[in-house]
C-alpha positions as CSV (number, residue, x, y, z in Angstrom):
1,X,-8.2,-1.9,18.5
2,X,-4.9,-1.0,17.1
3,X,-4.0,0.6,13.7
4,X,-3.4,-1.8,10.8
5,X,-0.2,-1.5,9.3
6,X,1.0,-2.2,5.9
7,X,4.9,-2.0,5.0
8,X,5.1,-1.6,1.2
9,X,8.1,-2.1,-1.3
10,X,9.8,-4.9,0.6
11,X,12.6,-6.5,-1.4
12,X,14.9,-8.3,1.2
13,X,14.6,-10.8,3.9
14,X,15.9,-8.5,6.6
15,X,13.2,-6.0,6.2
16,X,10.5,-8.8,5.8
17,X,11.6,-10.3,9.3
18,X,11.6,-6.9,11.0
19,X,8.1,-6.2,9.6
20,X,6.8,-9.5,10.9
21,X,8.5,-9.4,14.1
22,X,7.2,-5.9,14.7
23,X,3.6,-7.0,13.9
24,X,3.0,-5.7,10.6
25,X,-0.4,-6.8,9.3
26,X,0.2,-6.4,5.4
27,X,3.5,-6.7,3.6
28,X,3.6,-5.2,0.1
29,X,5.6,-6.1,-2.9
30,X,6.0,-3.9,-5.9
31,X,5.4,-5.4,-9.3
32,X,6.1,-2.1,-11.6
33,X,9.4,-2.3,-13.3
34,X,10.1,1.6,-13.0
35,X,10.2,1.5,-9.1
36,X,13.4,1.2,-7.3
37,X,11.5,-1.3,-5.0
38,X,10.4,-3.6,-7.8
39,X,10.5,-7.4,-7.6
40,X,9.9,-9.9,-10.3
41,X,7.6,-12.7,-9.9
42,X,10.3,-15.3,-9.0
43,X,11.9,-12.8,-6.4
44,X,8.3,-12.3,-4.8
45,X,7.9,-16.2,-4.8
46,X,11.2,-16.8,-2.7
47,X,10.5,-13.7,-0.5
48,X,7.1,-14.7,0.5
49,X,7.3,-18.4,0.8
50,X,7.8,-18.4,4.6
51,X,5.3,-15.5,5.5
52,X,2.9,-16.4,7.9
53,X,0.4,-14.0,9.9
54,X,0.4,-11.2,7.5
55,X,-1.5,-10.3,4.2
56,X,0.7,-10.5,1.2
57,X,-0.2,-7.5,-1.1
58,X,0.8,-6.9,-4.8
59,X,1.1,-3.5,-5.9
60,X,0.5,-2.9,-9.8
61,X,0.2,0.0,-12.1
62,X,-2.1,-0.5,-15.0
63,X,-1.0,-4.1,-15.4
64,X,-2.2,-6.2,-18.3
65,X,-3.5,-9.5,-17.8
66,X,-0.1,-11.3,-18.8
67,X,1.7,-9.5,-15.8
68,X,-1.1,-10.5,-13.6
69,X,-1.0,-14.1,-14.7
70,X,2.8,-14.5,-14.3
71,X,2.8,-12.9,-10.7
72,X,-0.3,-14.9,-9.5
73,X,1.3,-18.3,-11.1
74,X,4.4,-17.9,-8.7
75,X,2.8,-15.8,-5.7
76,X,-0.3,-16.5,-3.6
77,X,-1.3,-13.0,-2.7
78,X,-4.1,-11.9,-0.5
79,X,-4.9,-8.4,-1.9
80,X,-4.0,-6.7,-5.4
81,X,-3.3,-3.1,-5.1
82,X,-3.8,-0.8,-7.9
83,X,-1.8,2.5,-8.3
84,X,-2.5,3.6,-11.9
85,X,-5.4,4.9,-14.0
86,X,-7.5,1.6,-13.6
87,X,-11.2,2.2,-14.2
88,X,-14.0,0.7,-12.0
89,X,-14.8,-1.8,-14.7
90,X,-11.1,-2.9,-15.3
91,X,-10.9,-3.6,-11.4
92,X,-14.4,-5.3,-11.4
93,X,-13.2,-7.6,-14.2
94,X,-9.8,-8.6,-12.2
95,X,-11.5,-9.2,-9.1
96,X,-13.9,-11.6,-10.8
97,X,-11.3,-13.4,-13.0
98,X,-8.6,-13.9,-10.4
99,X,-10.8,-14.1,-7.3
100,X,-8.4,-12.1,-5.1
101,X,-9.7,-8.9,-3.1
102,X,-8.5,-5.5,-4.7
103,X,-7.5,-2.2,-3.4
104,X,-7.7,1.1,-5.5
105,X,-5.3,3.9,-4.7
106,X,-6.9,7.4,-4.8
107,X,-4.5,10.4,-5.2
108,X,-5.3,13.2,-3.0
109,X,-4.5,16.8,-2.7
110,X,-7.8,18.5,-1.9
111,X,-11.2,17.3,-0.3
112,X,-12.8,17.4,-3.8
113,X,-10.2,14.3,-4.7
114,X,-12.2,12.2,-2.2
115,X,-15.2,12.0,-4.5
116,X,-13.2,9.4,-6.7
117,X,-13.6,7.0,-3.8
118,X,-17.3,6.6,-4.3
119,X,-16.9,5.3,-8.0
120,X,-14.5,2.6,-6.9
121,X,-16.4,1.6,-3.5
122,X,-18.9,-0.7,-5.0
123,X,-16.0,-2.8,-6.9
124,X,-13.1,-3.0,-4.5
125,X,-12.4,-4.4,-1.1
126,X,-10.1,-1.6,0.1
127,X,-9.3,2.1,-0.8
128,X,-6.2,3.7,-0.2
129,X,-5.7,7.6,-0.1
130,X,-2.1,8.7,-1.1
131,X,-0.8,12.1,-1.8
132,X,-0.8,13.2,-5.4
133,X,2.7,12.8,-6.9
134,X,4.7,15.8,-7.6
135,X,4.4,16.8,-11.1
136,X,7.9,15.7,-12.3
137,X,7.5,12.5,-10.3
138,X,8.3,9.3,-12.3
139,X,6.4,7.2,-9.9
140,X,2.8,7.2,-8.8
141,X,3.6,6.7,-5.3
142,X,6.5,6.2,-2.6
143,X,7.4,9.9,-3.2
144,X,7.6,10.9,0.3
145,X,4.9,13.4,-0.1
146,X,1.9,13.9,2.4
147,X,-1.3,15.6,2.0
148,X,-3.7,17.5,4.6
149,X,-4.8,14.6,6.7
150,X,-7.6,16.8,8.2
151,X,-9.4,16.1,4.7
152,X,-10.4,12.7,5.8
153,X,-11.6,13.3,9.2
154,X,-15.1,12.0,9.3
155,X,-14.8,10.5,6.1
156,X,-16.8,7.3,5.7
157,X,-17.2,4.5,3.2
158,X,-18.7,1.2,2.7
159,X,-15.3,-0.4,2.4
160,X,-12.3,0.0,4.8
161,X,-9.4,2.5,3.7
162,X,-5.9,3.0,4.4
163,X,-3.7,6.4,4.8
164,X,-0.4,6.8,2.8
165,X,2.0,9.3,1.7
166,X,4.8,10.8,3.4
167,X,4.3,8.9,6.6
168,X,7.4,8.3,8.9
169,X,7.9,6.7,12.5
170,X,7.8,10.5,13.7
171,X,4.6,11.7,12.1
172,X,2.3,8.4,11.8
173,X,0.9,8.8,15.3
174,X,-0.3,12.4,14.6
175,X,-1.5,11.5,11.1
176,X,-3.9,8.6,12.8
177,X,-5.2,11.0,15.3
178,X,-5.9,13.8,12.8
179,X,-7.3,11.6,9.9
180,X,-9.0,8.8,12.0
181,X,-7.3,6.2,9.9
182,X,-7.6,2.7,11.2
183,X,-4.9,1.6,8.8
184,X,-1.7,3.2,7.4
185,X,0.6,2.3,4.7
186,X,4.4,3.3,4.5
187,X,7.2,2.7,2.0
188,X,9.8,5.5,1.6
189,X,9.3,6.7,5.3
190,X,11.1,3.5,6.4
191,X,14.0,3.5,4.1
192,X,17.7,4.4,4.2
193,X,17.6,5.2,0.6
194,X,15.2,4.6,-2.3
195,X,14.4,0.8,-2.5
196,X,16.5,0.0,0.6
197,X,14.3,-0.6,3.6
198,X,15.8,-0.1,7.2
199,X,14.8,-2.6,9.8
200,X,15.0,-0.2,12.7
201,X,12.7,2.3,10.9
202,X,10.4,-0.5,10.1
203,X,10.1,-1.6,13.7
204,X,9.9,2.2,14.9
205,X,7.0,2.8,12.5
206,X,4.9,-0.2,13.6
207,X,5.4,0.5,17.1
208,X,4.3,4.2,16.8
209,X,1.3,3.3,14.5
210,X,0.1,0.5,16.8
211,X,0.7,2.9,19.8
212,X,-1.5,5.5,18.4
């Protein structure tokens, strides 16, 4: 079974077409205004209307209900990804209220950080392990930083998990081999500049991940 691939931070049709043609399994859209990859609910509705065969994921950072209401009124999302300081209680409430599966991002720099995953495993459908952002970073993710993938070797959880953080077409096969990840997530690693996806890099990333 090949590795599942998520391309995150999509904001234009060419990149979406490249991701779909390459066989990406998850397409991510960022609803966080500070991100160079951010889209509005209206933009996302337009971008996602013809997507078939891939899961549509919305990325949020400590959203209030009004933002979730607005986005979900416009866009049919298959998975809600949370990248802030959301608590297990908050995510359980969102999952119950909106009836959409949820994924929690766990920031990692050392093996001890994996323990946070246990507190969320009962209330989420997916976990995503991403590198802790640099101290001066303005964004919680998409910083092109990776962590020691060997930390995840042999890691087991009652819910599936994805690996993110500094992945590129050049290193994703190695990351899969070392970590044992069955799913990977990329954003900045397939860009020509922050917020601008490169269709060729997307195709190369999917091929490398699936080939691993």
